C-alpha positions in Angstrom: 15.3 112.8 260.8 18.5 112.5 258.7 21.6 114.6 258.6 20.0 118.0 257.7 17.4 118.0 260.4 19.9 116.4 262.9 22.3 119.3 262.2 19.6 121.9 262.6 18.2 120.5 265.8 21.6 119.8 267.3 23.0 123.2 266.4 20.1 125.4 267.4 19.4 123.4 270.6 23.0 123.3 271.7 23.6 127.0 271.0 20.4 128.1 272.7 21.4 126.0 275.7 24.7 127.8 275.9 23.0 131.2 275.5 20.4 130.5 278.1 22.9 129.1 280.6 25.3 132.0 280.2 28.0 130.3 278.1 27.7 133.0 275.4 31.3 132.7 274.2 30.8 129.0 273.5 27.5 129.4 271.5 29.1 129.9 268.1 31.4 126.9 268.6 28.5 124.8 269.9 26.5 125.7 266.8 29.2 124.4 264.5 30.2 121.4 266.7 26.6 120.1 267.2 25.7 120.7 263.5 28.7 118.6 262.6 27.6 115.9 265.1 24.1 115.9 263.6 25.4 115.5 260.0 27.8 112.6 261.0 25.2 110.7 263.0 22.5 111.3 260.4 24.6 110.0 257.5 26.0 107.0 259.3 22.6 106.1 260.8 21.1 106.0 257.2 23.9 103.6 256.3 23.2 101.4 259.3 19.5 101.3 258.5 20.2 100.3 254.8 22.5 97.6 256.1 19.9 96.3 258.6 16.9 96.5 256.2 15.1 93.2 256.0 17.3 91.4 258.5 15.5 89.3 261.1 17.1 90.8 264.2 17.5 94.2 262.7 16.6 96.1 265.9 19.4 94.5 268.0 21.8 94.7 265.1 20.9 98.4 264.6 21.4 99.1 268.2 24.8 97.4 268.2 25.9 99.3 265.1 24.5 102.6 266.3 26.7 102.7 269.5 30.0 103.2 267.6 28.3 106.0 265.5 27.2 107.7 268.7 30.7 107.3 270.2 32.2 108.8 267.1 29.9 111.8 267.4 31.0 112.1 271.0 34.6 112.1 269.9 33.8 114.9 267.4 32.2 116.8 270.2 35.2 116.4 272.5 37.6 117.4 269.8 35.5 120.4 268.8 35.3 121.6 272.4 39.0 121.0 272.8 39.7 123.3 269.9 37.1 125.8 271.1 38.5 125.9 274.6 42.0 126.1 273.3 41.0 129.2 271.3 38.9 130.8 274.0 41.2 130.1 276.9 44.2 131.0 274.7 47.4 129.5 275.9 50.5 128.3 274.0 50.0 124.8 275.4 46.3 124.6 274.9 46.0 123.8 278.5 42.4 125.0 278.7 41.3 122.5 276.2 43.4 119.7 277.7 41.9 120.2 281.2 38.4 119.8 279.9 39.1 117.0 277.3 38.5 114.0 279.7 35.2 115.5 280.8 34.1 116.1 277.3 35.0 112.5 276.3 33.1 111.2 279.3 30.1 113.3 278.3 30.2 111.9 274.8 30.4 108.3 276.0 27.6 108.7 278.5 25.5 110.5 275.9 26.1 107.6 273.4 25.0 105.0 275.9 21.9 106.9 277.0 20.9 107.5 273.4 21.0 103.8 272.7 19.0 103.0 275.8 16.4 105.6 275.0 16.1 104.6 271.3 15.9 100.8 271.7 15.1 99.3 275.1 12.7 102.1 275.9 11.2 102.0 272.4 11.6 105.8 272.0 12.3 105.1 268.3 9.0 103.5 267.8 7.2 106.2 269.7 8.9 108.8 267.5 8.0 106.9 264.4 4.4 106.7 265.4 4.2 110.5 266.1 6.4 111.4 263.1 4.3 109.4 260.5 1.0 110.5 262.0 1.8 114.2 262.1 4.2 114.9 259.2 3.6 115.0 255.5 7.2 114.6 254.3 8.6 113.0 251.2 9.7 109.4 251.6 13.4 110.3 251.1 13.2 112.7 254.0 11.8 110.1 256.4 15.2 108.4 256.9 15.1 107.8 260.6 12.1 105.5 260.4 12.3 104.3 256.8 12.7 100.6 257.8 9.9 100.9 260.4 7.4 102.8 258.3 5.2 99.7 257.8 5.5 98.8 261.5 4.6 102.3 262.5 1.6 102.4 260.2 0.6 99.0 261.5 1.0 100.3 265.1 -1.0 103.4 264.2 -3.9 101.3 262.7 -3.9 99.0 265.7 -4.0 101.9 268.1 -6.8 103.5 266.0 -8.8 100.2 266.1 -8.3 100.1 269.9 -9.6 103.6 270.2 -12.7 102.7 268.2 -13.2 99.6 270.3 -12.9 101.7 273.5 -15.4 104.2 272.2 -17.9 101.3 271.5 -17.6 100.1 275.0 
């Protein structure tokens, strides 16, 4: 998806979540914080994919290198919410932000771990690639998330299409 789409999806999804769940005062802050997270993760993930391109164990290497990126994004989120809560729960000592900081850090760490588990061991990345390349007509430069796996995705798509044809013949 890359940094632009990551920022848009993160910002809109997070802000809508705050609005729907009644945290209206946090929505503008969430919009900015989640957009920043999306940009950081998108840019760094492109760098990791370029580094891993053509390497034999690139999926494992990519998963290992993606964990610190997700942890960094979690720290950005925790810091952003620390500042937001410090402003919203205005106090000279920023105690509102300090009280929530450990929970926000925990949320960032757990999110980073869950993201890695969903993307790699559960093959969510490959499922996303298959759907993304089958249903989107985007320029090559915009398809940054699956750039290394495009051939694999196309191969998987052609194999699944062949399997569907075989099933229809039976």
